[in-house]
C-alpha positions as CSV (number, residue, x, y, z in Angstrom):
1,M,-23.4,13.5,4.2
2,P,-22.7,9.1,4.0
3,E,-18.9,8.9,4.2
4,A,-17.2,7.4,1.2
5,A,-16.6,4.0,0.7
6,I,-12.9,2.4,1.7
7,A,-11.4,0.1,-0.7
8,R,-8.4,-1.9,-0.2
9,A,-5.6,-1.5,-3.4
10,A,-2.6,-3.1,-3.4
11,I,0.4,-1.3,-4.9
12,A,4.0,-1.8,-6.1
13,L,6.9,0.5,-5.8
14,G,10.2,0.3,-7.6
15,S,13.5,2.7,-7.4
16,N,17.0,2.2,-8.8
17,L,18.3,5.9,-8.4
18,R,20.7,6.9,-5.7
19,K,19.4,6.2,-2.1
20,R,16.4,3.5,-3.7
21,E,15.6,2.4,-0.2
22,E,15.4,6.3,1.1
23,H,12.9,6.8,-2.1
24,L,11.6,3.5,-1.2
25,Q,10.4,5.2,2.7
26,A,9.3,8.4,1.4
27,A,7.1,7.0,-1.3
28,I,5.6,4.7,1.4
29,E,4.9,7.9,3.8
30,Q,3.2,9.5,0.9
31,V,1.0,7.2,0.0
32,G,-0.5,6.9,3.4
33,S,-1.5,10.4,2.9
34,L,-4.0,8.6,0.5
35,G,-5.8,6.2,2.8
36,T,-4.4,3.9,5.6
37,V,-1.4,1.8,4.7
38,T,-2.4,-1.9,6.8
39,A,1.0,-3.5,5.0
40,V,4.3,-2.6,3.8
41,S,6.5,-5.6,2.6
42,S,9.9,-6.7,2.9
43,F,12.2,-4.9,0.6
44,F,13.5,-6.9,-2.7
45,D,17.0,-6.5,-4.4
46,T,15.9,-7.2,-8.4
47,A,17.6,-7.2,-11.9
48,P,16.0,-4.7,-14.5
49,V,13.4,-6.1,-16.8
50,G,13.1,-4.7,-20.5
51,F,15.8,-1.9,-20.7
52,V,18.4,-3.8,-18.5
53,D,21.8,-1.2,-19.4
54,Q,20.6,0.5,-15.7
55,P,21.4,-0.5,-11.9
56,R,19.6,-2.6,-9.9
57,F,16.0,-1.7,-8.6
58,L,14.5,-2.4,-5.1
59,N,11.1,-3.6,-5.4
60,A,7.9,-3.7,-2.6
61,A,4.5,-3.4,-2.3
62,L,1.9,-1.9,0.1
63,L,-2.0,-2.6,1.0
64,L,-3.6,1.2,1.1
65,D,-7.0,1.2,2.5
66,T,-8.7,4.6,0.8
67,P,-11.9,6.0,-0.1
68,L,-10.3,7.5,-3.6
69,S,-12.0,6.2,-7.0
70,P,-9.4,3.8,-8.4
71,L,-9.0,7.2,-11.3
72,A,-8.0,9.6,-8.2
73,L,-5.6,6.7,-6.8
74,L,-4.1,6.5,-9.9
75,Q,-3.6,10.6,-10.5
76,A,-2.3,10.5,-7.0
77,L,0.5,8.0,-7.2
78,L,1.3,10.0,-10.3
79,T,1.6,13.2,-8.8
80,I,3.8,11.8,-6.0
81,E,5.9,10.2,-8.4
82,R,6.9,13.8,-10.0
83,L,6.7,15.7,-6.3
84,M,9.4,13.2,-6.1
85,G,11.2,13.8,-9.4
86,R,10.4,11.3,-11.7
87,D,9.9,12.4,-15.3
88,R,8.5,10.0,-17.1
89,A,9.2,11.7,-20.5
90,S,12.9,12.0,-20.7
91,V,13.6,8.3,-19.5
92,P,13.4,5.1,-22.3
93,A,10.1,3.2,-20.9
94,K,11.1,0.8,-18.0
95,G,14.6,3.3,-17.6
96,P,15.7,3.9,-14.3
97,R,13.4,6.2,-12.0
98,I,13.8,7.2,-8.7
99,I,10.2,6.0,-8.0
100,D,7.3,3.8,-9.6
101,L,4.4,3.6,-8.1
102,D,2.0,1.1,-10.0
103,L,-1.7,0.0,-9.1
104,I,-2.1,-2.9,-9.2
105,F,-4.8,-3.8,-7.7
106,Y,-8.1,-2.3,-6.4
107,A,-10.3,-4.5,-4.3
108,D,-11.6,-7.1,-6.9
109,A,-11.9,-4.4,-9.8
110,V,-11.9,-4.8,-13.3
111,L,-11.5,-2.2,-15.6
112,T,-10.2,-0.8,-18.3
113,T,-9.8,2.7,-19.6
114,P,-7.9,4.6,-21.8
115,E,-5.7,5.8,-18.7
116,L,-5.9,2.8,-16.3
117,T,-6.4,-1.1,-16.7
118,L,-6.9,-2.8,-13.4
119,P,-6.0,-5.6,-12.2
120,H,-2.5,-4.7,-13.5
121,P,-2.1,-6.1,-16.8
122,A,1.0,-7.5,-16.9
123,M,1.5,-8.1,-13.1
124,Q,1.4,-12.0,-13.3
125,D,4.1,-11.7,-15.4
126,R,6.3,-10.0,-13.1
127,E,8.2,-11.3,-10.4
128,F,9.2,-8.4,-9.0
129,V,5.4,-7.6,-8.4
130,L,4.1,-10.8,-7.1
131,A,7.2,-11.4,-4.7
132,P,6.5,-8.9,-2.5
133,L,2.7,-9.0,-3.0
134,A,3.1,-12.5,-1.9
135,E,4.2,-11.8,1.1
136,I,2.1,-9.2,2.0
137,A,-1.2,-10.6,0.3
138,P,-0.9,-14.2,-0.7
139,D,-4.7,-15.2,-0.9
140,W,-5.7,-12.0,-2.5
141,V,-7.6,-13.6,-5.6
142,H,-6.5,-12.2,-9.2
143,P,-10.3,-11.2,-10.5
144,V,-9.5,-11.8,-14.3
145,L,-7.0,-14.6,-13.6
146,G,-9.1,-16.5,-10.5
147,E,-5.9,-17.6,-8.8
148,T,-4.0,-16.1,-5.8
149,V,-0.8,-14.1,-5.5
150,A,0.8,-16.8,-4.1
151,G,-0.3,-19.1,-6.7
152,L,0.5,-16.9,-9.4
153,F,4.2,-16.5,-7.3
154,E,4.7,-20.0,-7.1
155,R,3.8,-21.0,-10.8
156,I,6.3,-18.1,-12.1
157,S,9.3,-19.1,-9.5
158,R,8.5,-22.5,-11.6
159,V,9.0,-21.4,-14.4
160,K,12.4,-19.9,-13.4
161,S,14.2,-22.6,-11.7
């Protein structure tokens, strides 16, 4: 039986409730059960975006080599969120959360389904995603925009300054 192909995925993590760092560490450990975590960024303390009346976030990014398909990986990430206590139905969109796991890239896949859009459709507008991702995957090229993560981060950083 042939081995499943391994793909590299980029996942963004965030937490803004209670013990943020412990939540991120636990999520990183659980994501490791889905493949091999090959890099983890520093943790970045960031202000909330959108729904601003909530605590500050701790954000990070990781790279995962996984045999799972994009949709299977997404479902596994949502399961980890639920097991860690996240209830997406009970809080406002962009509201407080114990853990948030977003699939940003899956190899160079470009995908639009009702369940999943790859690359993540807003990643290029989110400094809290780009800063940690630029630390661990600066040369990853966005397959639609044709720009590196470092270039996207540099652009958004210039706009803010």
